[in-house]
Structure formats: structure tokens, C-alpha cells
mmCIF file of the N, C-alpha and C atoms, coordinates in Angstrom:
data_MODEL
# 
_entry.id   MODEL 
# 
loop_
_atom_site.group_PDB 
_atom_site.id 
_atom_site.type_symbol 
_atom_site.label_atom_id 
_atom_site.label_alt_id 
_atom_site.label_comp_id 
_atom_site.label_asym_id 
_atom_site.label_entity_id 
_atom_site.label_seq_id 
_atom_site.pdbx_PDB_ins_code 
_atom_site.Cartn_x 
_atom_site.Cartn_y 
_atom_site.Cartn_z 
_atom_site.occupancy 
_atom_site.B_iso_or_equiv 
_atom_site.pdbx_formal_charge 
_atom_site.auth_seq_id 
_atom_site.auth_comp_id 
_atom_site.auth_asym_id 
_atom_site.auth_atom_id 
_atom_site.pdbx_PDB_model_num 
ATOM 1   N N  . MET A 1 1  ? -92.123  17.749  -74.980 1.00 0.00 ? 1  MET A N  1 
ATOM 2   C CA . MET A 1 1  ? -91.588  17.718  -73.491 1.00 0.00 ? 1  MET A CA 1 
ATOM 3   C C  . MET A 1 1  ? -92.795  17.911  -72.537 1.00 0.00 ? 1  MET A C  1 
ATOM 4   N N  . LYS A 1 2  ? -92.565  17.307  -71.475 1.00 0.00 ? 2  LYS A N  1 
ATOM 5   C CA . LYS A 1 2  ? -93.788  17.479  -70.593 1.00 0.00 ? 2  LYS A CA 1 
ATOM 6   C C  . LYS A 1 2  ? -93.115  18.540  -69.684 1.00 0.00 ? 2  LYS A C  1 
ATOM 7   N N  . ARG A 1 3  ? -94.152  19.333  -69.022 1.00 0.00 ? 3  ARG A N  1 
ATOM 8   C CA . ARG A 1 3  ? -93.882  20.118  -68.167 1.00 0.00 ? 3  ARG A CA 1 
ATOM 9   C C  . ARG A 1 3  ? -94.857  19.855  -66.824 1.00 0.00 ? 3  ARG A C  1 
ATOM 10  N N  . ARG A 1 4  ? -94.530  19.695  -65.644 1.00 0.00 ? 4  ARG A N  1 
ATOM 11  C CA . ARG A 1 4  ? -95.194  19.754  -64.350 1.00 0.00 ? 4  ARG A CA 1 
ATOM 12  C C  . ARG A 1 4  ? -94.546  20.571  -63.369 1.00 0.00 ? 4  ARG A C  1 
ATOM 13  N N  . PHE A 1 5  ? -95.436  21.401  -62.948 1.00 0.00 ? 5  PHE A N  1 
ATOM 14  C CA . PHE A 1 5  ? -95.152  22.287  -61.654 1.00 0.00 ? 5  PHE A CA 1 
ATOM 15  C C  . PHE A 1 5  ? -95.025  21.496  -60.171 1.00 0.00 ? 5  PHE A C  1 
ATOM 16  N N  . ILE A 1 6  ? -94.223  21.883  -59.426 1.00 0.00 ? 6  ILE A N  1 
ATOM 17  C CA . ILE A 1 6  ? -93.915  20.977  -58.127 1.00 0.00 ? 6  ILE A CA 1 
ATOM 18  C C  . ILE A 1 6  ? -94.432  22.077  -57.117 1.00 0.00 ? 6  ILE A C  1 
ATOM 19  N N  . ALA A 1 7  ? -95.762  21.722  -56.681 1.00 0.00 ? 7  ALA A N  1 
ATOM 20  C CA . ALA A 1 7  ? -96.391  22.341  -55.549 1.00 0.00 ? 7  ALA A CA 1 
ATOM 21  C C  . ALA A 1 7  ? -95.589  22.294  -54.121 1.00 0.00 ? 7  ALA A C  1 
ATOM 22  N N  . GLY A 1 8  ? -95.432  23.698  -53.463 1.00 0.00 ? 8  GLY A N  1 
ATOM 23  C CA . GLY A 1 8  ? -94.701  23.874  -52.601 1.00 0.00 ? 8  GLY A CA 1 
ATOM 24  C C  . GLY A 1 8  ? -93.433  23.780  -52.410 1.00 0.00 ? 8  GLY A C  1 
ATOM 25  N N  . ALA A 1 9  ? -92.837  23.562  -53.568 1.00 0.00 ? 9  ALA A N  1 
ATOM 26  C CA . ALA A 1 9  ? -91.179  23.448  -53.704 1.00 0.00 ? 9  ALA A CA 1 
ATOM 27  C C  . ALA A 1 9  ? -90.518  25.200  -53.684 1.00 0.00 ? 9  ALA A C  1 
ATOM 28  N N  . LYS A 1 10 ? -89.296  25.164  -53.154 1.00 0.00 ? 10 LYS A N  1 
ATOM 29  C CA . LYS A 1 10 ? -88.860  26.157  -53.099 1.00 0.00 ? 10 LYS A CA 1 
ATOM 30  C C  . LYS A 1 10 ? -87.341  26.263  -54.059 1.00 0.00 ? 10 LYS A C  1 
ATOM 31  N N  . CYS A 1 11 ? -87.134  27.301  -54.528 1.00 0.00 ? 11 CYS A N  1 
ATOM 32  C CA . CYS A 1 11 ? -85.851  27.487  -55.600 1.00 0.00 ? 11 CYS A CA 1 
ATOM 33  C C  . CYS A 1 11 ? -84.704  27.260  -54.797 1.00 0.00 ? 11 CYS A C  1 
ATOM 34  N N  . PRO A 1 12 ? -83.482  26.429  -54.743 1.00 0.00 ? 12 PRO A N  1 
ATOM 35  C CA . PRO A 1 12 ? -82.578  26.522  -54.205 1.00 0.00 ? 12 PRO A CA 1 
ATOM 36  C C  . PRO A 1 12 ? -81.668  27.562  -54.437 1.00 0.00 ? 12 PRO A C  1 
ATOM 37  N N  . LYS A 1 13 ? -81.909  28.534  -55.659 1.00 0.00 ? 13 LYS A N  1 
ATOM 38  C CA . LYS A 1 13 ? -81.055  29.723  -55.912 1.00 0.00 ? 13 LYS A CA 1 
ATOM 39  C C  . LYS A 1 13 ? -81.545  30.892  -55.327 1.00 0.00 ? 13 LYS A C  1 
ATOM 40  N N  . CYS A 1 14 ? -82.953  31.121  -55.841 1.00 0.00 ? 14 CYS A N  1 
ATOM 41  C CA . CYS A 1 14 ? -83.520  32.645  -55.307 1.00 0.00 ? 14 CYS A CA 1 
ATOM 42  C C  . CYS A 1 14 ? -84.798  31.998  -54.362 1.00 0.00 ? 14 CYS A C  1 
ATOM 43  N N  . GLU A 1 15 ? -84.745  31.156  -53.734 1.00 0.00 ? 15 GLU A N  1 
ATOM 44  C CA . GLU A 1 15 ? -85.879  30.730  -53.031 1.00 0.00 ? 15 GLU A CA 1 
ATOM 45  C C  . GLU A 1 15 ? -87.127  31.176  -52.855 1.00 0.00 ? 15 GLU A C  1 
ATOM 46  N N  . THR A 1 16 ? -87.779  31.511  -54.250 1.00 0.00 ? 16 THR A N  1 
ATOM 47  C CA . THR A 1 16 ? -88.807  31.579  -54.720 1.00 0.00 ? 16 THR A CA 1 
ATOM 48  C C  . THR A 1 16 ? -89.803  30.289  -54.149 1.00 0.00 ? 16 THR A C  1 
ATOM 49  N N  . MET A 1 17 ? -90.966  30.436  -53.716 1.00 0.00 ? 17 MET A N  1 
ATOM 50  C CA . MET A 1 17 ? -92.186  29.238  -53.713 1.00 0.00 ? 17 MET A CA 1 
ATOM 51  C C  . MET A 1 17 ? -92.613  29.251  -54.873 1.00 0.00 ? 17 MET A C  1 
ATOM 52  N N  . ASP A 1 18 ? -92.836  27.874  -55.338 1.00 0.00 ? 18 ASP A N  1 
ATOM 53  C CA . ASP A 1 18 ? -94.282  27.414  -56.140 1.00 0.00 ? 18 ASP A CA 1 
ATOM 54  C C  . ASP A 1 18 ? -93.697  28.137  -57.365 1.00 0.00 ? 18 ASP A C  1 
ATOM 55  N N  . ARG A 1 19 ? -92.182  28.190  -57.892 1.00 0.00 ? 19 ARG A N  1 
ATOM 56  C CA . ARG A 1 19 ? -91.798  28.693  -59.049 1.00 0.00 ? 19 ARG A CA 1 
ATOM 57  C C  . ARG A 1 19 ? -91.313  27.567  -59.740 1.00 0.00 ? 19 ARG A C  1 
ATOM 58  N N  . ILE A 1 20 ? -90.979  26.314  -59.330 1.00 0.00 ? 20 ILE A N  1 
ATOM 59  C CA . ILE A 1 20 ? -90.145  25.185  -59.565 1.00 0.00 ? 20 ILE A CA 1 
ATOM 60  C C  . ILE A 1 20 ? -91.081  24.192  -60.738 1.00 0.00 ? 20 ILE A C  1 
ATOM 61  N N  . VAL A 1 21 ? -90.618  24.088  -61.961 1.00 0.00 ? 21 VAL A N  1 
ATOM 62  C CA . VAL A 1 21 ? -91.210  23.155  -63.032 1.00 0.00 ? 21 VAL A CA 1 
ATOM 63  C C  . VAL A 1 21 ? -90.295  22.037  -63.182 1.00 0.00 ? 21 VAL A C  1 
ATOM 64  N N  . MET A 1 22 ? -91.014  20.880  -62.889 1.00 0.00 ? 22 MET A N  1 
ATOM 65  C CA . MET A 1 22 ? -90.230  19.576  -63.495 1.00 0.00 ? 22 MET A CA 1 
ATOM 66  C C  . MET A 1 22 ? -90.212  19.582  -65.460 1.00 0.00 ? 22 MET A C  1 
ATOM 67  N N  . LEU A 1 23 ? -89.294  19.181  -65.817 1.00 0.00 ? 23 LEU A N  1 
ATOM 68  C CA . LEU A 1 23 ? -89.311  18.968  -67.225 1.00 0.00 ? 23 LEU A CA 1 
ATOM 69  C C  . LEU A 1 23 ? -88.994  17.513  -67.626 1.00 0.00 ? 23 LEU A C  1 
ATOM 70  N N  . THR A 1 24 ? -89.871  17.029  -68.748 1.00 0.00 ? 24 THR A N  1 
ATOM 71  C CA . THR A 1 24 ? -89.602  15.626  -69.208 1.00 0.00 ? 24 THR A CA 1 
ATOM 72  C C  . THR A 1 24 ? -88.922  15.347  -70.458 1.00 0.00 ? 24 THR A C  1 
ATOM 73  N N  . SER A 1 25 ? -88.168  14.856  -70.985 1.00 0.00 ? 25 SER A N  1 
ATOM 74  C CA . SER A 1 25 ? -88.119  14.651  -72.591 1.00 0.00 ? 25 SER A CA 1 
ATOM 75  C C  . SER A 1 25 ? -87.322  13.305  -72.528 1.00 0.00 ? 25 SER A C  1 
ATOM 76  N N  . GLY A 1 26 ? -87.891  12.438  -73.302 1.00 0.00 ? 26 GLY A N  1 
ATOM 77  C CA . GLY A 1 26 ? -87.537  11.205  -73.275 1.00 0.00 ? 26 GLY A CA 1 
ATOM 78  C C  . GLY A 1 26 ? -87.092  10.514  -71.974 1.00 0.00 ? 26 GLY A C  1 
ATOM 79  N N  . ASP A 1 27 ? -85.947  10.070  -71.694 1.00 0.00 ? 27 ASP A N  1 
ATOM 80  C CA . ASP A 1 27 ? -85.410  9.272   -70.460 1.00 0.00 ? 27 ASP A CA 1 
ATOM 81  C C  . ASP A 1 27 ? -84.857  10.938  -69.874 1.00 0.00 ? 27 ASP A C  1 
ATOM 82  N N  . ALA A 1 28 ? -84.484  11.915  -70.166 1.00 0.00 ? 28 ALA A N  1 
ATOM 83  C CA . ALA A 1 28 ? -84.221  13.096  -69.438 1.00 0.00 ? 28 ALA A CA 1 
ATOM 84  C C  . ALA A 1 28 ? -85.103  13.745  -68.546 1.00 0.00 ? 28 ALA A C  1 
ATOM 85  N N  . GLU A 1 29 ? -84.790  13.982  -67.043 1.00 0.00 ? 29 GLU A N  1 
ATOM 86  C CA . GLU A 1 29 ? -85.456  14.864  -66.521 1.00 0.00 ? 29 GLU A CA 1 
ATOM 87  C C  . GLU A 1 29 ? -84.712  15.791  -65.916 1.00 0.00 ? 29 GLU A C  1 
ATOM 88  N N  . TRP A 1 30 ? -85.282  16.876  -65.850 1.00 0.00 ? 30 TRP A N  1 
ATOM 89  C CA . TRP A 1 30 ? -84.770  18.295  -65.045 1.00 0.00 ? 30 TRP A CA 1 
ATOM 90  C C  . TRP A 1 30 ? -85.567  19.392  -64.411 1.00 0.00 ? 30 TRP A C  1 
ATOM 91  N N  . ILE A 1 31 ? -85.501  19.834  -63.379 1.00 0.00 ? 31 ILE A N  1 
ATOM 92  C CA . ILE A 1 31 ? -86.067  21.006  -62.777 1.00 0.00 ? 31 ILE A CA 1 
ATOM 93  C C  . ILE A 1 31 ? -85.688  22.619  -63.094 1.00 0.00 ? 31 ILE A C  1 
ATOM 94  N N  . GLU A 1 32 ? -86.097  23.667  -63.310 1.00 0.00 ? 32 GLU A N  1 
ATOM 95  C CA . GLU A 1 32 ? -86.225  24.832  -63.880 1.00 0.00 ? 32 GLU A CA 1 
ATOM 96  C C  . GLU A 1 32 ? -86.796  25.737  -62.810 1.00 0.00 ? 32 GLU A C  1 
ATOM 97  N N  . CYS A 1 33 ? -86.482  26.726  -62.565 1.00 0.00 ? 33 CYS A N  1 
ATOM 98  C CA . CYS A 1 33 ? -87.257  27.800  -62.005 1.00 0.00 ? 33 CYS A CA 1 
ATOM 99  C C  . CYS A 1 33 ? -87.548  28.841  -62.902 1.00 0.00 ? 33 CYS A C  1 
ATOM 100 N N  . ILE A 1 34 ? -88.954  29.181  -62.926 1.00 0.00 ? 34 ILE A N  1 
ATOM 101 C CA . ILE A 1 34 ? -89.179  30.257  -63.979 1.00 0.00 ? 34 ILE A CA 1 
ATOM 102 C C  . ILE A 1 34 ? -89.120  31.604  -63.402 1.00 0.00 ? 34 ILE A C  1 
ATOM 103 N N  . GLU A 1 35 ? -88.608  31.644  -62.449 1.00 0.00 ? 35 GLU A N  1 
ATOM 104 C CA . GLU A 1 35 ? -88.534  33.285  -61.913 1.00 0.00 ? 35 GLU A CA 1 
ATOM 105 C C  . GLU A 1 35 ? -86.909  33.386  -62.005 1.00 0.00 ? 35 GLU A C  1 
ATOM 106 N N  . CYS A 1 36 ? -85.699  32.713  -61.968 1.00 0.00 ? 36 CYS A N  1 
ATOM 107 C CA . CYS A 1 36 ? -84.477  33.006  -62.043 1.00 0.00 ? 36 CYS A CA 1 
ATOM 108 C C  . CYS A 1 36 ? -83.805  31.952  -63.122 1.00 0.00 ? 36 CYS A C  1 
ATOM 109 N N  . SER A 1 37 ? -84.435  31.121  -63.726 1.00 0.00 ? 37 SER A N  1 
ATOM 110 C CA . SER A 1 37 ? -84.098  30.210  -64.751 1.00 0.00 ? 37 SER A CA 1 
ATOM 111 C C  . SER A 1 37 ? -82.822  29.151  -64.208 1.00 0.00 ? 37 SER A C  1 
ATOM 112 N N  . TYR A 1 38 ? -82.819  29.051  -62.792 1.00 0.00 ? 38 TYR A N  1 
ATOM 113 C CA . TYR A 1 38 ? -82.095  27.933  -62.357 1.00 0.00 ? 38 TYR A CA 1 
ATOM 114 C C  . TYR A 1 38 ? -82.558  26.710  -62.831 1.00 0.00 ? 38 TYR A C  1 
ATOM 115 N N  . SER A 1 39 ? -81.180  25.796  -63.191 1.00 0.00 ? 39 SER A N  1 
ATOM 116 C CA . SER A 1 39 ? -81.907  24.449  -63.708 1.00 0.00 ? 39 SER A CA 1 
ATOM 117 C C  . SER A 1 39 ? -80.769  23.160  -62.950 1.00 0.00 ? 39 SER A C  1 
ATOM 118 N N  . GLU A 1 40 ? -81.583  22.275  -62.852 1.00 0.00 ? 40 GLU A N  1 
ATOM 119 C CA . GLU A 1 40 ? -80.592  21.145  -62.179 1.00 0.00 ? 40 GLU A CA 1 
ATOM 120 C C  . GLU A 1 40 ? -81.112  20.106  -62.777 1.00 0.00 ? 40 GLU A C  1 
ATOM 121 N N  . ASN A 1 41 ? -80.227  19.096  -63.360 1.00 0.00 ? 41 ASN A N  1 
ATOM 122 C CA . ASN A 1 41 ? -80.568  17.550  -63.673 1.00 0.00 ? 41 ASN A CA 1 
ATOM 123 C C  . ASN A 1 41 ? -80.801  16.500  -62.431 1.00 0.00 ? 41 ASN A C  1 
ATOM 124 N N  . ARG A 1 42 ? -81.741  15.824  -62.953 1.00 0.00 ? 42 ARG A N  1 
ATOM 125 C CA . ARG A 1 42 ? -81.875  14.710  -62.017 1.00 0.00 ? 42 ARG A CA 1 
ATOM 126 C C  . ARG A 1 42 ? -81.177  13.768  -62.366 1.00 0.00 ? 42 ARG A C  1 
ATOM 127 N N  . PRO A 1 43 ? -80.469  13.441  -60.886 1.00 0.00 ? 43 PRO A N  1 
ATOM 128 C CA . PRO A 1 43 ? -79.516  12.331  -60.797 1.00 0.00 ? 43 PRO A CA 1 
ATOM 129 C C  . PRO A 1 43 ? -80.178  10.901  -61.560 1.00 0.00 ? 43 PRO A C  1 
ATOM 130 N N  . THR A 1 44 ? -79.281  10.475  -62.436 1.00 0.00 ? 44 THR A N  1 
ATOM 131 C CA . THR A 1 44 ? -79.672  9.055   -63.027 1.00 0.00 ? 44 THR A CA 1 
ATOM 132 C C  . THR A 1 44 ? -79.372  7.723   -62.584 1.00 0.00 ? 44 THR A C  1 
ATOM 133 N N  . HIS A 1 45 ? -78.029  7.902   -61.582 1.00 0.00 ? 45 HIS A N  1 
ATOM 134 C CA . HIS A 1 45 ? -77.659  6.929   -60.840 1.00 0.00 ? 45 HIS A CA 1 
ATOM 135 C C  . HIS A 1 45 ? -78.132  6.781   -59.672 1.00 0.00 ? 45 HIS A C  1 
ATOM 136 N N  . VAL A 1 46 ? -78.914  5.674   -59.245 1.00 0.00 ? 46 VAL A N  1 
ATOM 137 C CA . VAL A 1 46 ? -79.757  5.416   -57.773 1.00 0.00 ? 46 VAL A CA 1 
ATOM 138 C C  . VAL A 1 46 ? -78.883  4.765   -56.985 1.00 0.00 ? 46 VAL A C  1 
ATOM 139 N N  . GLU A 1 47 ? -78.164  4.757   -55.729 1.00 0.00 ? 47 GLU A N  1 
ATOM 140 C CA . GLU A 1 47 ? -77.540  3.907   -55.297 1.00 0.00 ? 47 GLU A CA 1 
ATOM 141 C C  . GLU A 1 47 ? -78.541  3.072   -54.306 1.00 0.00 ? 47 GLU A C  1 
ATOM 142 N N  . GLU A 1 48 ? -78.352  1.643   -54.677 1.00 0.00 ? 48 GLU A N  1 
ATOM 143 C CA . GLU A 1 48 ? -79.520  0.712   -53.988 1.00 0.00 ? 48 GLU A CA 1 
ATOM 144 C C  . GLU A 1 48 ? -78.677  0.515   -52.377 1.00 0.00 ? 48 GLU A C  1 
ATOM 145 N N  . PRO A 1 49 ? -79.908  0.614   -51.790 1.00 0.00 ? 49 PRO A N  1 
ATOM 146 C CA . PRO A 1 49 ? -79.478  0.344   -50.185 1.00 0.00 ? 49 PRO A CA 1 
ATOM 147 C C  . PRO A 1 49 ? -78.891  -0.799  -50.098 1.00 0.00 ? 49 PRO A C  1 
ATOM 148 N N  . THR A 1 50 ? -77.583  -0.634  -49.047 1.00 0.00 ? 50 THR A N  1 
ATOM 149 C CA . THR A 1 50 ? -77.030  -2.106  -48.557 1.00 0.00 ? 50 THR A CA 1 
ATOM 150 C C  . THR A 1 50 ? -77.620  -2.415  -47.228 1.00 0.00 ? 50 THR A C  1 
ATOM 151 N N  . GLU A 1 51 ? -77.664  -3.800  -47.268 1.00 0.00 ? 51 GLU A N  1 
ATOM 152 C CA . GLU A 1 51 ? -78.075  -4.334  -45.577 1.00 0.00 ? 51 GLU A CA 1 
ATOM 153 C C  . GLU A 1 51 ? -76.825  -4.297  -44.801 1.00 0.00 ? 51 GLU A C  1 
ATOM 154 N N  . PRO A 1 52 ? -77.618  -3.951  -43.789 1.00 0.00 ? 52 PRO A N  1 
ATOM 155 C CA . PRO A 1 52 ? -76.629  -3.868  -42.492 1.00 0.00 ? 52 PRO A CA 1 
ATOM 156 C C  . PRO A 1 52 ? -75.875  -5.209  -42.034 1.00 0.00 ? 52 PRO A C  1 
ATOM 157 N N  . ALA A 1 53 ? -74.866  -4.733  -41.423 1.00 0.00 ? 53 ALA A N  1 
ATOM 158 C CA . ALA A 1 53 ? -73.800  -6.117  -41.389 1.00 0.00 ? 53 ALA A CA 1 
ATOM 159 C C  . ALA A 1 53 ? -74.424  -6.994  -40.102 1.00 0.00 ? 53 ALA A C  1 
ATOM 160 N N  . VAL A 1 54 ? -74.991  -6.141  -39.114 1.00 0.00 ? 54 VAL A N  1 
ATOM 161 C CA . VAL A 1 54 ? -75.739  -6.783  -38.243 1.00 0.00 ? 54 VAL A CA 1 
ATOM 162 C C  . VAL A 1 54 ? -77.253  -6.534  -38.363 1.00 0.00 ? 54 VAL A C  1 
ATOM 163 N N  . PRO A 1 55 ? -77.998  -7.382  -38.503 1.00 0.00 ? 55 PRO A N  1 
ATOM 164 C CA . PRO A 1 55 ? -79.374  -7.484  -38.570 1.00 0.00 ? 55 PRO A CA 1 
ATOM 165 C C  . PRO A 1 55 ? -80.098  -6.753  -37.137 1.00 0.00 ? 55 PRO A C  1 
ATOM 166 N N  . ASP A 1 56 ? -81.178  -6.190  -37.707 1.00 0.00 ? 56 ASP A N  1 
ATOM 167 C CA . ASP A 1 56 ? -81.884  -5.528  -36.597 1.00 0.00 ? 56 ASP A CA 1 
ATOM 168 C C  . ASP A 1 56 ? -82.883  -6.364  -36.250 1.00 0.00 ? 56 ASP A C  1 
ATOM 169 N N  . GLU A 1 57 ? -83.526  -5.910  -34.907 1.00 0.00 ? 57 GLU A N  1 
ATOM 170 C CA . GLU A 1 57 ? -84.251  -6.776  -34.231 1.00 0.00 ? 57 GLU A CA 1 
ATOM 171 C C  . GLU A 1 57 ? -86.042  -6.211  -34.635 1.00 0.00 ? 57 GLU A C  1 
ATOM 172 N N  . VAL A 1 58 ? -86.064  -5.546  -36.031 1.00 0.00 ? 58 VAL A N  1 
ATOM 173 C CA . VAL A 1 58 ? -87.264  -4.979  -36.400 1.00 0.00 ? 58 VAL A CA 1 
ATOM 174 C C  . VAL A 1 58 ? -87.983  -5.921  -37.278 1.00 0.00 ? 58 VAL A C  1 
ATOM 175 N N  . GLY A 1 59 ? -89.196  -6.532  -37.181 1.00 0.00 ? 59 GLY A N  1 
ATOM 176 C CA . GLY A 1 59 ? -89.764  -7.326  -37.982 1.00 0.00 ? 59 GLY A CA 1 
ATOM 177 C C  . GLY A 1 59 ? -91.150  -6.318  -38.529 1.00 0.00 ? 59 GLY A C  1 
ATOM 178 N N  . VAL A 1 60 ? -91.467  -7.276  -39.563 1.00 0.00 ? 60 VAL A N  1 
ATOM 179 C CA . VAL A 1 60 ? -92.720  -6.694  -40.472 1.00 0.00 ? 60 VAL A CA 1 
ATOM 180 C C  . VAL A 1 60 ? -94.111  -7.306  -39.873 1.00 0.00 ? 60 VAL A C  1 
ATOM 181 N N  . ILE A 1 61 ? -95.022  -6.483  -39.898 1.00 0.00 ? 61 ILE A N  1 
ATOM 182 C CA . ILE A 1 61 ? -96.095  -7.125  -39.240 1.00 0.00 ? 61 ILE A CA 1 
ATOM 183 C C  . ILE A 1 61 ? -97.499  -6.736  -40.111 1.00 0.00 ? 61 ILE A C  1 
ATOM 184 N N  . GLN A 1 62 ? -98.054  -7.779  -40.446 1.00 0.00 ? 62 GLN A N  1 
ATOM 185 C CA . GLN A 1 62 ? -99.310  -7.633  -41.460 1.00 0.00 ? 62 GLN A CA 1 
ATOM 186 C C  . GLN A 1 62 ? -100.485 -7.663  -40.972 1.00 0.00 ? 62 GLN A C  1 
ATOM 187 N N  . PHE A 1 63 ? -101.382 -6.820  -40.813 1.00 0.00 ? 63 PHE A N  1 
ATOM 188 C CA . PHE A 1 63 ? -102.699 -6.581  -40.503 1.00 0.00 ? 63 PHE A CA 1 
ATOM 189 C C  . PHE A 1 63 ? -103.550 -7.432  -41.523 1.00 0.00 ? 63 PHE A C  1 
ATOM 190 N N  . LYS A 1 64 ? -104.566 -7.978  -40.779 1.00 0.00 ? 64 LYS A N  1 
ATOM 191 C CA . LYS A 1 64 ? -105.512 -8.895  -41.553 1.00 0.00 ? 64 LYS A CA 1 
ATOM 192 C C  . LYS A 1 64 ? -107.073 -8.130  -41.296 1.00 0.00 ? 64 LYS A C  1 
ATOM 193 N N  . PRO A 1 65 ? -107.704 -7.768  -42.132 1.00 0.00 ? 65 PRO A N  1 
ATOM 194 C CA . PRO A 1 65 ? -109.101 -7.307  -41.792 1.00 0.00 ? 65 PRO A CA 1 
ATOM 195 C C  . PRO A 1 65 ? -109.881 -8.121  -41.081 1.00 0.00 ? 65 PRO A C  1 
ATOM 196 N N  . ARG A 1 66 ? -110.689 -7.755  -40.111 1.00 0.00 ? 66 ARG A N  1 
ATOM 197 C CA . ARG A 1 66 ? -111.346 -8.673  -39.428 1.00 0.00 ? 66 ARG A CA 1 
ATOM 198 C C  . ARG A 1 66 ? -112.727 -9.204  -40.072 1.00 0.00 ? 66 ARG A C  1 
ATOM 199 N N  . GLN A 1 67 ? -113.113 -10.179 -39.708 1.00 0.00 ? 67 GLN A N  1 
ATOM 200 C CA . GLN A 1 67 ? -113.928 -11.014 -40.353 1.00 0.00 ? 67 GLN A CA 1 
ATOM 201 C C  . GLN A 1 67 ? -115.308 -10.607 -40.016 1.00 0.00 ? 67 GLN A C  1 
ATOM 202 N N  . PRO A 1 68 ? -116.460 -10.347 -40.571 1.00 0.00 ? 68 PRO A N  1 
ATOM 203 C CA . PRO A 1 68 ? -117.684 -9.731  -40.043 1.00 0.00 ? 68 PRO A CA 1 
ATOM 204 C C  . PRO A 1 68 ? -118.377 -10.956 -39.394 1.00 0.00 ? 68 PRO A C  1 
ATOM 205 N N  . LYS A 1 69 ? -119.151 -10.554 -38.373 1.00 0.00 ? 69 LYS A N  1 
ATOM 206 C CA . LYS A 1 69 ? -119.733 -11.683 -37.761 1.00 0.00 ? 69 LYS A CA 1 
ATOM 207 C C  . LYS A 1 69 ? -121.380 -11.737 -38.014 1.00 0.00 ? 69 LYS A C  1 
# 
């Protein structure tokens, strides 16, 4: 089992800062508060973003480095 503390995270139950640890075992991931034992599973289903019905006017600009003279 792998344990990682999450810096700056606040527990949703007791609101204590820097007491949340992320635990990983195989494909399962969850967080626990070491202060109050709050536990929450990480969602396994992630919704894919849908494209808007009407395309917006936002474009992608790619910057290239300047060539040395």
C-alpha cells in the first residue's frame, strides 16, 4: 500500500489542515484524515467533456522560439 500526504489539503469533516493522506492499493485510491479517520473513495468514473453544440471562436496559438541572429 502506498501512502502520500497531500500538502495544503483540508479535511472536509474536521477541517484540519495537512492531515489528509492519499492511499493507493492496486487500482483503488482513497483519502483518509489521520486526525478524525474520515475516508473518501476516489471516483472511478470520469465523465468525458462534451463538445459545445455551437463552436466558439477560441483558437490555439503556438509560439515558436526566436532564432538566434
